[in-house]
C-alpha positions as CSV (number, residue, x, y, z in Angstrom):
1,M,-5.4,19.1,-0.4
2,G,-6.8,18.2,3.0
3,T,-5.5,18.6,6.5
4,L,-5.4,15.8,9.0
5,N,-5.3,16.3,12.8
6,V,-4.0,13.3,14.8
7,R,-3.7,12.8,18.5
8,T,-0.3,11.3,19.3
9,D,1.1,9.5,22.3
10,E,4.8,9.2,23.3
11,A,5.5,6.3,20.9
12,M,4.0,8.2,18.0
13,E,6.0,11.3,18.8
14,T,9.2,9.2,18.9
15,A,8.4,7.7,15.6
16,I,7.5,11.0,14.0
17,R,10.5,12.7,15.4
18,T,12.8,9.9,14.1
19,L,11.2,9.9,10.6
20,A,11.2,13.7,10.5
21,E,15.0,13.7,10.9
22,E,15.3,11.5,7.8
23,Y,12.5,13.0,5.7
24,G,12.8,16.7,6.6
25,S,9.6,17.5,8.4
26,R,6.8,16.0,10.5
27,T,4.4,16.3,7.5
28,E,6.8,14.4,5.2
29,A,7.4,11.8,7.9
30,V,3.6,11.1,8.2
31,R,3.2,11.1,4.5
32,Y,6.0,8.6,4.1
33,A,4.6,6.3,6.9
34,L,1.1,6.3,5.5
35,L,2.1,5.7,1.9
36,R,4.6,3.0,3.0
37,T,1.9,1.2,5.0
38,Y,-0.6,1.5,2.1
39,K,1.9,0.1,-0.3
40,E,2.7,-2.8,2.0
41,R,-1.0,-3.5,2.3
42,L,-1.4,-3.5,-1.5
43,I,1.5,-5.9,-1.9
44,E,0.1,-8.2,0.7
45,Q,-3.3,-8.2,-1.1
46,A,-1.6,-8.9,-4.4
47,K,0.2,-11.9,-2.8
48,V,-3.1,-13.3,-1.5
49,D,-4.7,-12.8,-4.9
50,A,-1.8,-14.5,-6.7
51,E,-2.0,-17.5,-4.4
52,R,-5.8,-17.7,-5.0
53,L,-5.3,-17.4,-8.8
54,A,-2.5,-20.1,-8.8
55,A,-4.9,-22.5,-6.9
56,D,-8.0,-22.1,-9.2
57,P,-7.8,-22.5,-13.0
58,D,-11.2,-20.8,-13.4
59,D,-9.8,-17.7,-11.7
60,Q,-6.8,-17.8,-14.0
61,A,-9.0,-17.9,-17.1
62,E,-11.1,-15.0,-15.7
63,M,-7.9,-12.9,-15.0
64,L,-6.6,-13.6,-18.5
65,A,-9.9,-12.4,-20.0
66,I,-9.8,-9.2,-17.9
67,Q,-6.2,-8.6,-19.0
68,R,-7.1,-9.1,-22.6
69,F,-10.1,-6.7,-22.3
70,M,-7.7,-4.1,-20.7
71,G,-5.2,-4.6,-23.5
72,V,-2.4,-5.9,-21.3
73,A,-2.4,-9.5,-22.5
74,E,-2.7,-11.0,-26.0
């Protein structure tokens, strides 16, 4: 497992302090914030992909072929 050093400003310290009260430590607060942000980014990308797939029948066929290859669709 790696270590990360980050320079913080007043706003970051306030955010970390507030989250640390809820999640138990500064480390857990930062882990929570990073993973939450990453999850939000993945969800946003999935929404964009879904909109693109809905708009293009060729992409839908390709996605179905990939799902069949992966064994998640019949």
